[in-house]
N, C-alpha and C positions, 0 to 999 in steps of 0.2 A: 116505512110503507111506500111503495111505488106504485104510480098510476099508470095505467095503460094509454097506449097512444089515443084510442077512441075516448076514452074517459076524459082525457086532457083536452082533446079537441072538443067535446061536447060542453065542458065546462069552460073553455074558450069563446065557444059562440055565444054564451050567455052574458058576455062582457059587452060594453058599448062598442061601438065602431072605433072611436079614439083608443079606448083601452086596448082593443084587440091590435090596432096598428102599432101602439107602443110595444105590445107583447111579441108581435110578429118581428119587429126590427131588433128586440133584444134576442130572441131566438135565433134569429139569423147571425147575428153577430157573435153567439155562443159557438155556433158550427165553423167559424172561420175567425178564431181570436187573434191570430198573428197577421193577418192581412193577406195571406197567401192566395187567396181567390181575387182579391182585388188587383194585386200584382200581375197574376195571371191574365185576367182581362185587360188590363192595361198593356200588357205586353202583346196580346192578341189583336187589340186595336191598333198598336202602333205597327205591327207586321202585316199580318193576314188582311185585316180589313183595308188598310192603306193600299196594299197591293191589289186587293179586288177593285178598290175604287179607281186606282190609276189605269188598271186595264180597262174598266169599263169607259172610263173617260178617253182613252185611246183609242177605244174600238166600241162605240155606241151600240152597234148592231148585235153586239153580246147580251144585250139586255133584254128582258123579259117585259112587254107592255104589261102596265098594271092591271088592265082589263083581263087578260089572259090569266095573269097569277090569281087574280080574284076569282075568276070563273073555277081555276083548279081547285083553290081551297074550299070553295064552297061545295064542289062535287066530291071532294075527300070528306068533308064535314056531313054531307047528306048521307054518304055511303057507311057512316059510322052509326047512323040512327036506325 
């Protein structure tokens, strides 16, 4: 007998926070059993993120001030409601 996603979610929500955390970790691990995601994330961090960091460090004017970024996120969030 299989359980629907909604039924599994409802059953999971009845668990304690610690049990849900452990279950979430196990479920995530089952999606990526061979570590492909971890390898891809590591590669992305070492290539694209490092390149973006180096570019920003070389030319800080490319950066977006935190206040402006926060205001942009808040406006987008408010528009969703």
